[in-house]
N, C-alpha and C positions, 0 to 999 in steps of 0.2 A: 949879826943881821938874817935874816929871813934867807927861808931857800926861794929861788927867784926860778920859777914853774920854767919848764924844758916843752915844748914844742917836739910830739914824734914826725917823723919828717924823712921821706925817702929810706926807710928802713933803720932809723937810727934818733936817735933821741938828740935835741939841739936845743944848747942853752946859750940865750945872746949875750952880748959881748958885755952887754952894759951892765948898770945895777938895777932898770928897771923901774918901774914904778908900784909903790907900796899896795898892795889888799888888804885892807882891814877887818876883824871881826865886829859884826853889827851890832854886839851887841855891849863888848867890851871897848870896842876902839884901838885894840892892841895887832899888832900887825901879824899880820897870818903867814904871807907872802909876797911876794915880787911879782910879777911881770912885763914882759917885753919882746918882743919879736923883731928886733932889729938884725939885719944881716938874716935873717930868714931867708933861704929859695924858694919861693912861693911857685915861679917856675916850674923848678927841678921836685917840688911835691904834686904838680898835673901831670908832668909829663911819667913819673913814676907811677902813680895809679892809674893810668893808662895803658901803660907798658907793662908794667909787673903784675896789679892789684887786678886791673878790669880782668885780662884773660884769665888769670887763677879764679875768680868769682864766675865766668859767664862760661866754664869750662866743666862745673859742678853740676848739677840738673836741679829741679825744685829741690825736690826732697834732699837733697846733699846738703845743701843751703840751711833746709830748714833743720835738719841735725843736728848743724853746728851753732845755730841757735837756741837750740835748744839745748847742747852742752855749755853754750856764754848764760845762758841765763841759770843753770845750776851752778855755777862756775859762782857769779856774782852774789848767787844769794848764799852761798858759804862765807862769802865774804864782805856781807852786806852791813854788818858790824862796825869794821871800820871805817866802810863810808858815813855811818848812823853817828860815829864821834866826830869824823872833820864837818857834817851837816850843822851840827849845831851853830857852828860857829858864819853860817849864814844869815844868824838870827830864827833859824826853824826849831818849832817845837819839836818832840818825838810826833806826833800826828800829822805837823808838816811834812818831817822829812821821813814818815811813812808813805804818804802819797807820790812824794818824789822819788825816791831812791826805789819800794815794793812797786809801786807804778809802773816803773821804768821795767824793772824785771819782769812785771806781771805781762808786759806789753812783747817782752823778748818769748814767752813761752806763748802768750796767743797765735805770733804769728809763726812760731815755731811750727804750732799744730795745725792752723789752716795751711800751712804749706802744703804738707801733707795729704788733709783729708780735702782740698780743693785745687792741687793743682798734680800738674803730672808729674809722673815721673822722667822727668823729661825737661829738654830747655826750650823748648815751644808750647804755647797755650793758645787753645783752638777757642776763637768768640765768636759763640753763635751757631748754629746751623750751617747744613751744606745750601748753596745757592744752586740751582740747576740752568745755567747760562741758554742751554740748546736744547731743542724738541728730540733730539734723539738723546741727552744724557751722554755727550762725549766730551763736553764742553762745562765746565762746572767753578766753582767761583767760592773760596773761603775766606775768612777773615782770621786774623792768627796775628799775635804778640810774640814779640821776641825781644831780646837785651839790647840796650840800645849801647856802642861801645864807644860810653862818655864816664864823665865823673859828675857824683853825687856831693855839693858844696852843703853844708849845711849851719846856715849862723843864726845861735840858738841866745834864747833871752837870758837873765840872770836869774831868776825866778825858781828855774826847774833846772839843774844842773844838771840831773842824771836823768830822769824822767824825757825832757827836751832832747835830748842824743838817742837815747837808744829807741825813740816812738821815731823820730825820722832817719837810724838807722838802720831797724826792721826792716820794714818794707822795702827800703833801696836794695840793700844787700840782697834780701831774696828776687828781687826782680836785676839781681846780676850784676849790678853798678858796684862800685870802688866807692868811699865814701873819705872827704873831709870835714874834719869839724871844726867847729870854731864856737867857741863860745864866747857867753858874753865877760869882759874879764873881773866884773866885780865877785863872781860866785867860780873861779876857772879852777881852782886849786881844785875844788870839790870834783870838775867833770875832769881834771889832768890825774885824779889819783884812780876814779873807775875807768880811764884808759888804762893805765897801769897796767892794772888787773888784767885786763881784758889782752893788752899786746903780749905780758909775761906771760899768760897762761898758752899761748899758744893758738888758740882754736881760730883763727880765722888765719884765713890765707894771707903771708906776706901781701903788702901795700892795701889789704881789703879797707883798714880805718890807719887814717892818719890825724895825728891833733894841730892845729894852729892855736897857738897861745897867744894873744896878743896882739896889735892892729893887723887885719887884712891885708892890708898896703893893696899892692895892684893883683890881690888874685884873681882880680873879676878881670882883668888883660888877659887872660894867661887864657883863660875858656873861650867853650867855641860851640859849633853849633848842635852837637850830642851831650853836651851838657850843660847840668841844671842845678837851680839856686832853691835849696827851700829856708824861708827866712823869718823869722817869729823875733818882731819889737815891735819897736814905734811906725806910725807913717810918716813921720820926718827920712828915717832912714829908708826904709821901704821906698819913699820917694823918687831920693839918692840914685837908690840900686836902679828902680826901673828908669831911668833915665841915662844910665852906663849905655856905649855903646855895643855892645858885645847883648845886650839886651836890647835896646832898640831894633838894630839891625843885623847882628852876629846870629841869632839864631839861638842865643842861649834862653831857656825855660826859663821864668824867674815865677816861685809861689810866694804866696804871700800870705801871713798871720800878722794883724796890727792892732790897732788901738777896738776895743768895741764895748759901746755901753749896753750891756748886758741887761736885761731887766725882768721882775719877776711879777706875775699878775694874781693879783685877789680875785678867783672869780667872783662877779656879782649874788650868786646864790650864795655866798658861805656867811655863817655869820657866825660869833666872836664863841659860841658852843661847839662849833660844828668842828671834829677831827684835820680839817684840812684846813682849820683856822691854825688852829696849833701847828701843824703842819709847815705850814706855809711863813710864820714868823722864825721857827729853829732853821729851815733854810735859810732866810734872809741873814739870819746872826751869824749862822756857819758859813754862809761865802765871804762876810766881811772879816771875819776873824781868821779863817783858813789861812799861812801863809801872808797876816798882816794882812789882808785885801788883796795879795800880789799876784793877782792870777786873771788872767787875760778872757778867762768864762766870771770873774766874781760877777754877784749882781749889781750894780752903779745905778739903775733906776729900781722904785719901789711903787708899782702901779695897783691904787685901792680905790674901792666904788667910795665916792665921796661922805658916805653915809658912816662909813668905815674909817675913816681916817684915821678918827682920834684913838680911836680900841687900839687897834695900828700901832699907831706911835707909842702910847701906853705900854702896849704889851713889847712891842720891839727894848723901848728904853726900861724895862725893868729887864729881860734876858742879857743884853747889852752891860748892865749893872756888876755882873755878876763873870764877866769875864774878867780876867785876872791877868794884867800886863807885866809884861820884864823881864831876865834873864833868862832864853826859854831852859840855861841848866836847871832852871831849878822846878820842881815837879811840879809842884802847885800854881807856876805861869799856863795859862792856856793862851796868849796871842804873844811872841818874841817879836823882834824888830822888824822894821826894814832893813833891804838888804847894806844901806849904806847912809849916810848924813846927806851927801847930793839928793838919792833918793828922798828923803823926807823932807827936804828943801824942795822938790818937782813936788808932793801933796801939798806942802801946805800952801804952795801956788796956785795948784789948780780946786784948794779951798776956799780960799778969798775970790775967785773969780765967782764962785757958785755959789757964794754967798751974796753976790752983787740981786741973786733975783730969790734969794733961798736963806730961812732961818733955821737958825739949831735948837733942834730939838733934844737932843743928847750929847753928850761929850766938848770938851776944851777945843777949841779947835788950834791952841798952842801946843796940846802937848795933853797935861794932864797927870793924877798919879800913878806910882811904878809897885809892882809889889812890890818887883829888889830890881837894883841897877842903876848903873849910872845915866840920868836926863841928858848929860850935856856930853857925853862922848856914847856912846848907848843909840841908837837910830831908832830910837823911843816914839811912837805915836799911841793916843789911844782911839780907840773907835768911837766916829764922830758919824751921826742922822740928822739928816736934813729935814726940813719942810719949804718947798717950793712952793712960789706965789705964782698966784695964778697969771699965766700969761707969762711965767718962766721959760728962756730959750737955751740957757746955760746947761743944765742937765742935759741939754742933747748933747752938746757938743764939748764937753770936756768930761777928758777920764781923769779922776782923781785914780791912783794906783797905787791904792793903800785902804785901811779900813773904812772906809765912806761910802755911805750911800744916801740919797735926797725921795722921798717920798712924794708921789703926786697922785694926786684927788683927780677920778676922772668920772664922768657920768655918760654910763652908756658901754658895751661894748664898743660900737664901731670908735668911742672916743680913746677907749685904753690901744685897739690897733693902731689908732691914726699917734699916737704919743709914742709907743714902740718903734713903729716906724722911723720916727722922727731922729734916731738913733741912726738912719742911715746902713743899716747893715749890720747885723753883730752874729756874734760866733753862737751862743744860746739864749734862749728867753725860756721860762716856766710859767703855767699858769693852774697853780691848785681848784680844784673845784671837784663837783662832783656829779653835773649835770653835765649829760652826754650832748645837748644841742650847744654848750654854751664851752663847750671843748673843740668839736667839730667850727664853730663859729671861729674863734678865736684861734684853733692851729690853721685853718686855712686861710685866715687873717694874717698869722703872723711867719709864715711858711718862705712865703719870696723875700724877707726881709732877715730869713735865722738861719744858719748850718743845721740846727739842732733845735729842738720843741718838747722839755720834759714837760707832762700833763701830771699832773700829781693829786692823788686822793689816797683815801683809806685804803683805797685795795692795794696798791700797788706801792705804800711807803715800806712797809715792812721790808722787800728785795730793793725798793730803790738804790741808786747809786748817787743821786743827789743832783742838782743844778751843776754845777759846778765842775764835776769830773767829764774829762773824753774818756771816750772807750775807746777799746783796738778794734772793735770788731764796727765801729759807728762811725760816717765823716766825722771830722776837725777840722772847720774851716768854716768862714761868711762872706757871704755877698758885700761889696761895697764899702765902707770906711772898713769895716774885719777886714779886708785886704781881697776877699774873691779869691781865697787859693784854698784848698782844700787836701788832707792827709789821713789815714788811717781808713775805718771804714771796711776795715777787713783787705779779701784780696784787693777792693777796689783801692786803694792806698799801693800793690805790687803795681800793676798793670798802671796805675797812671805815670812811671817812670819808666815802663817800657811803649815800645811802637806797633801802634795797630797798621797791618798792612792785609790789605785783599791783594786773592794771590788769584790765580786763572788760571786752569790748565786742565788736560783730562785726567779721570780718574786714576789710572795708576799715577800717572805724573804727582796728583798731589797725596798719594797713600806715602809717594816716597817722599815729601816736603815734609807734611805734618805726623809721621810717624805712626798713623791710623789710618784703619782702614776706610777708604770711600767708595761710598753707591756707585758700582758702576765699572768699578777696579777690577779686574784680574781674581778667581780664585782660584785655589789649591782644594784639590780632591784629592783620598788617597783612601788605600787600604784599610789603613788606622782610622778609628773613630778620633775625633779630636779629644776625648774625654777621656783619650788612656795615656794621652801623653801632657808629660810635666810642664811647668812654665820654661825650661829650658828646651824643651823640645819643639814648645810651639811656636809659629810663626803669625805672622798676621795677615791676613785671608784662608787661611787656614778652616775649610770649609764641610759641613755635611749636608746633604739635602737629603732629603727622611722620602722613604715611602707614603703613595697617598694614603689616606682612610678614611673611608665614608661615615659620616652624620647620618645617625641614624632619629627616630621619634623618641625611641624609646633610650637612648642617648638622652634626649631633652628632657621628657618626663622624671628620669632619676637624677639630674643633678637638681632640677627643679624640689624634688620630694625631699631628698638626701642635702643641699641647703637649706631649703626655707625659701630660698628665691622663685617666688610662684608672682611674679608680675606677669602678666595680660598677655606679654607678646611670645612669652614661651607655653604658656599652660590654657590659653582661651580661644581658640580657632576662628570663632567669628570676630570678638574683638580685633584679633591682630587680624583680620582680614580690613576690618577699616581705617587700620592703622597705614595715612599713607608712606610712611617711610619703610614700613616692612611690606604691608598684602598678604598676613599671613603668620603662620609658626615662625620664629627663627630659633637659632642656638643661642645660649647666655655668652655675651665675649668672653666671661671666665671658661667657660665650657670650652672655647675653642683656645685659649690657653692653655687650659689646661692639658688638652688633649694635644698639642700642640709639645708639649713637655715631654709627652710619652714617646712621642714621633723621634725626638731628639735622644733623649738621656739614653747614657750608657750604663747597665742598673749596676753592674758588678761593682766590688771595690776600685778604687783605682785615683788617680794626683787629683782630683777634681773635689774639693773637699764640702763645699756649702755652697747654697746659693742663698746672694743677700739681698738681691733686690733685683725690682726691674723698673726700668728707666722709660719713658715717653711713649707711653702706649697708647696706640691708636687703634681701635676699630673702624675699617673703613668700607667693606661690604658685607651686608646681610648673609648668614649660612643658614638654610635651611636642609629643614629634613630632605635627604639624599643626596647633597651636596656630599664632595671628598674635599677632603684639604692634607694639605702637605706644607712642609717647612725648611726653610732652608738654615742652617745656624754658620754665621762668617767670623772669625774671630777678628776683634775689628781695634782691639786697644791691649799692649798686656803690660800692667803696672806691677813690678819687683814690690814688696814693702821692703822697707829696712828693719834691721834686728829680728828678722819674721824668717818662717823658713816658708812661705808662700808670699803668693802676690795675687794678684786683683786680676783677673781677663773681666772684659767686655766684649758680648757677643750681639752682633747684630743679626734681629730673629725677622724673616718676612714669611706670613702663612699666606698661604693660594687657595684657592678651589680649581676647580676640574677643567677654570677653562683662565685658570694664567691670571688671574685677576687677585693684585694681594687682600685679605678679607683683614691683617692684622701686625702691622708694625710695631717693634719694638729692642731694646736692649735689655739683656740679660748679663747678671752682674752675678760671676762667679767667685771664689777662692779657692786657689789650685796651688800646689802641692812646687816648690823650685824644682823639686826632684824625687823621682818614686822609684825606690827596689820592687816594688811589688809588680813587676810588668806581667801580666796577663794575656798579653798579646800573642 
């Protein structure tokens, strides 16, 4: 008998006492494994995540969590051939497997990188700027994100057993949450293998990841107000989850990615000999055949100008005729099997519903010829292209989760957008056009109904990742029928799991809470210049207040000649006098910043290694010849870099004139050594 899949629960592998239900090879019908969760204590899993996994993950900073994600990605990359070998049993070709396995690993790498580059080396993330709540500046407000003391439950679909898990796990882990993963049973054997690799590596803290193989049972009954559920699957199951008492009244946050009738639109400007026409045809066929059309982002509706419908159908049929279908173990096969015989039956039922208002353009509704493979035991079906009759409603209501698309003709962009909207909300739409006006009109029309819109033309085609590829840096989700959820999107996907709170306090106490110097908080000055201090010696609030420097007309003239910036406000007294903002010659803003640097910089070699940027620069008050300026520079934030002997220091810079008015404000970004032996103090 084949292996019974195990769950990883409360720190150990659990095997059900019964024989379980068989899971079959999608192409051959042979038994791959069995699955059951009978006897599994889901309450203990949730408690273990809360008491063990959660505290361990939350104790790490964003950067430490990111480092673990990177290590995990490297570990899986080294063992991906094992995942490839098992993936073929899901019906996936090597191309399909790469999208799933490599795509999942790539998502880990992406979040690891973004965690270091865009999040602080802390457990708190600040949202937006400081809000001054009182005239005197002693009462201020700041929005911040903190980790929730809850559990992230992730219920995944059968079509992406590796990517589906990792794309949810990465942002949740980076946000400080432990995860309980519940894969769809049909392909759970591949998810179980990936989880075994992760657990055996010991990279993640214990309790950060648990696996539930089999029925979820009463899992949602164990969740409460700080917990969340991310679900990918059918609208029917999503409806059941939405009606669960803990979601309705218990405060459990539910995110849904459900059915989606995605469309691709051929722009009215495109002719058969244009590059966009061929790009459009390739895109539709790719989305019909990758993963045998079992993608939530696949193109279900093909919207084309009425005058081009015939040419589009001919081109699609000709390209589909070249797609070989069969056992994915055969290297000549371009499209493998559906996930199982039950899934094939679902697709056939959907096709029958569509044919009530559509005619077959290409393919056999009952299947068709295979390159190889058993058409009885394997869950094979061939690509099917339909043409909707005028007034058809079924293409906007029925989703065939397989290699099936329907061509719909439109007259005018307004009708194209209206047809797209009849899907009642989708994950993604695309438009092939090289006309800027068409692009703007279609995108603005589609945007309220879609989570992502691809505009495809000859200029971006070479680098385009295609209609159906969710990317870690872009949001994945859609309104209405698509579920109303949102995943990925870079750091947005992390913050989605965290709690945003508005904190009101004095500047000193807000500095203590956030770990970042707040305007109005105490500054610390000493005889030691802050640029003489290493990262280990620097403290938030360390400050240097410079002596004043007079800005002369000669300074302004020299800067204009030296840089070539001869804008009239700096060089033409009569024209400058007529400027209502200045009323005479003023110093260049960048001259002011340059002179300010000369006032605060310590020139001797020291722990400050480099200046790598200036943020939020604003010029507030003009500086005229004869004015004097001074600068106050304060350590605002300290961020050690992992695996480096230096870190980042953000300095608050305020340049004032002789009357104490701020003339410029900005942040200076420097790299500072963690330790410094060349003490010149």
